[in-house]
N, C-alpha and C positions, 0 to 999 in steps of 0.2 A: 613026745614029739621028737622027731629025728633031727639031727644037726641040719640037714638040708631045708627041712621045713621052717625051722627057726631063721636060717639065713634068709629064706624067700620072705618070711613075715617082716623082718628087720628092714630089708631092702624096699619092701612094699610100702611100709610106713615112712621111711626117710626119703622116698622118692620126691614128694612136693619141696622138701628142704634142699635136696641135693640140686633139684633143677633151678630153685631160687639162688642158691650159691653159684651155680654155673652161669646164670645170667648176669650176676653182678661182676663175676670174674671176667666173663667175655666182654662185658661193656668196658671194664677197666683196661683190658688188654687191647681193644680196638677203638678206644676213645682218642682217636687222632683225626686230623684234618689233612686235606691236600695242599701242600705248600708249592708244588711245582707249577711252573708258568712263568709268564712275563708280567712284571709289576712296575707300574709307573708311580713316580713320587707325587705325593699330593702337595707337599711343600706347605703344610699348614703350621708345622712347628718351626722353632727358631733353628736355622742352620748355621751360617757363618757370619751373620751380621752383614755390615756393608763394606767390609774390608778395609776398615781403619787399622793402621799398623799395630797399635797397642790397644787391643780389645781382647781381654780375658775374662769378661763378664760371665758369671755363671760356672767358672771353673774353679774348685776348691784347691787352689795351688798350695803347695808347702812353701816355706820360705826359700828352699833350694830352687824349687821349681820356678818360683817367681823371678829370682835372679837370673836364672838361665833364659827364662822367656823374655826378660827385658834386654838381655844381650843379643837377641836375634835380630838380624838383618836380611830383608828379602833379597838383597844382592847375593846372598848364598846361591840362589836358584840358578844364577848365571854360570855357576861352575859346572863344567862337563861332567864330573864325577858325582854331581849332586841333581843333575836335571832328571834323572829317572830313578832317584831313590825309592819313590813309592811311598804309599801310606800303610800303616798297620791295619789289622782286619776290621777294627771298629769303625773305620772311616766309611763303611757302607751305609751307616745311619746318617752320616753328615754330607757325604758327597752329592753333587748335583745330578746323578745319574740314577736310572731305574735299575731293577735286579731282574735277572734270569735265573731261576732255580730249577735244577733237574735232579734226578735220583738215580742211584744204581740199585738194582734188586738182585737178591740171591736167585739164580736160575732154577734151583730146584724147589726152594721154600716159598720164594716170592716176597720175602720180607726185605725192607729197605736196609741196604747196608750202609748207604751214605747220601747226603744231600751236597751238591755243590752249588755255590752261589757264584756266577760268573764275575769275572774281574773287568777292569778298564786299564788304560795305559798307565795309570797312576796307582792302580790297586790290583793285587793278585788275586785270583781265584781262591776262594775259601772252601774247604771241604770240611763237612761235619761228619763225623764218624759216628754211626748208630750200632755198631757191633759189638759194643761193650768193652772196647779196649781201654787201657789206662794210659795217662799221660806219660811222655818219656822222662828220663832223668833231667834234673836241672842244668845238667852239663850238656845236653843233647843240642843239636843244630837249632838256631833261631832263625826263622824266615819272616818275610814280609806278612804272610797269612797266618802263621803260627800253626799250632796244633789244636784242633777244636773237636770235642766230643759232645754228644747230644743224647738226651733221654725225653721221653714223653711223660708229662704230668698231666693226665687227662688229655684234654685237647690243645694243651700248649707244649710246644717244644723248647725246652731249656737247654742252651748250649754254655760250654765253658771253653775259653780260649787261653792257651799259654804259649810260651815260647816264640813271642813276636819280637822282632828286631826294634830297637830304639827308633823312635820317629818323633811325630808331633800329634798333640791333641786337636790342635787347629791350625789352619794355614797362617795365622798370625804369629806363630812361633812357640806357643805353650808346648812344652817337651813331653814325651812319654819315654820311659826307660825299658830296657829289655826285661825287667821284672813286672812289667804290667800284666794284668790279667783282665778278662772281659767275661761277663755273664750276660746272656742275651735271652729274651723271651719272645717268641714268635707267637702272636695271636692272630687268629683269622675269623673275622665276622663277616659272612657273605663274601662279597667281593673286595674287602678291605683287609690288608694285612699290616698289623702294628708290631714294630720291633722296639722293645724296651731293652736298653743297654745300660750296664752298670760296669763302669771302668774303675779298677782299683790299681794304685801304683805307690808302693812304699817309698818311692824315692822323690817323686815330684807332685804327688797329690797328699794333701792333708786329710782327706776323707773321700769316700767314693764319688764319682761323678756320674749323675744319672740323666739320661736323655733318651728321647723317643722319636720315632718317625713313622708315618703310615704311608702305605703304598696301595694302589688300586690295581686290580686285575685287568689286563689289557689284552686285546685281540692283536695288536701290533707287537711283534717279537722284538724283545730287547736282545742286542747281540750277546752271545755266550761270552765271547772274549773280546775285548776292545782292540783297537790297533796298536801296534807295538809303540813304545817310547823311543824316539829317535834324538839323540844328542846332537848339538851343534854349537859351534863357536858364537858366543853372544856378547862378547866385551873382553876387556883387558884385565879381568879378575886374576890376582896372582895366586900362589900356592896356598895362602892362608885365607881360611874363611872369613868373609867379611862379617863384622859383629861390632856390638858397642860395649865400651868398658862400663863397669858399675856407675849409676847415676848419670850416664852420659847419652842416654836413649833420647834423641831430639824430638821424638814423636809421642813422649809419654803423656802429654797433655792435650793431643790432638782431639781425642774422643771426649774427654771431659770438658773441653772448650765449646765443642760443637753442641753437646747435649745438656751442658750444665749440671753435670753429676760429680761427686766427690771422686778424687783420684783412686780412692780405695775401692770404689765400685767397679773400676775398670782393670784393675791389675790381679784380680783373682783371689781376693781375701776371702776365706771360708765363711766368715760371718755374714758377708754380703748376699749369701744364698738365701737367707731366712727373712721372713716377713718383718721380724723385729727391727731388722736394719733401716727400714723406711723412717722409723723415728728419728734416725741419725742424719737424714737428708734434709738440709735446710729448704724451706719453701721456695719455689721459683719466684723471681722478681716479677712485679706486675708488669704487664704490657703497658707501654707508654702510647 
């Protein structure tokens, strides 16, 4: 049998296997979902509480993070240089607004180069690079939105964000450092988009902080970019940022008094995140 005949016979016998492998490979390569569009928040998950000054429940703060958080005074926001300081990229899961997502594609190949999640006056737009680039040096410029890269794992978009400026984990003053990183997973089921977020910060967090939020596809367009933040004189705040000295925060027991919970439950102790902590909470007093 000639070499050509042998090749034809081998090719013929391996055709079903080759076709099957091609099917699986193609499914893996194109197992993606459409993320672009306008998304309205469902607000079923915990967001920012009821705005009490000292409310760090659910945040696993380190000792340094707790001290910094308890020094925070909301009067800082009156300072002109702080009014438009903005939020890090991970605020998109916590903020009250919806999302507008659009993509940029390669004009020749048609593949997605990047996704952009529009911003608002207190949050910059976030670009998710899908072109395989690496993150820059640790000494590169840090911005509000940071540097984000993404890859598809099946039909889940997994992103990783670095190089964010220092900011806050929550509006009540829990801090985030410029070494914080964020991993996000975007899941779409029909018209529901769920974003799972894992924030890690070696300075202010004792362990990763995990939170999620769901959005619903909307026919009403969300603005791609919100109105600009405009500063204004709001008071007589001096050149030093208002703050509280250690052990001098006057609001430390406001939440615990209102809800009858231990102080440790409100100030971000890591052990309070786990079910076992409920055994340490004394039973509520009977209603008279």
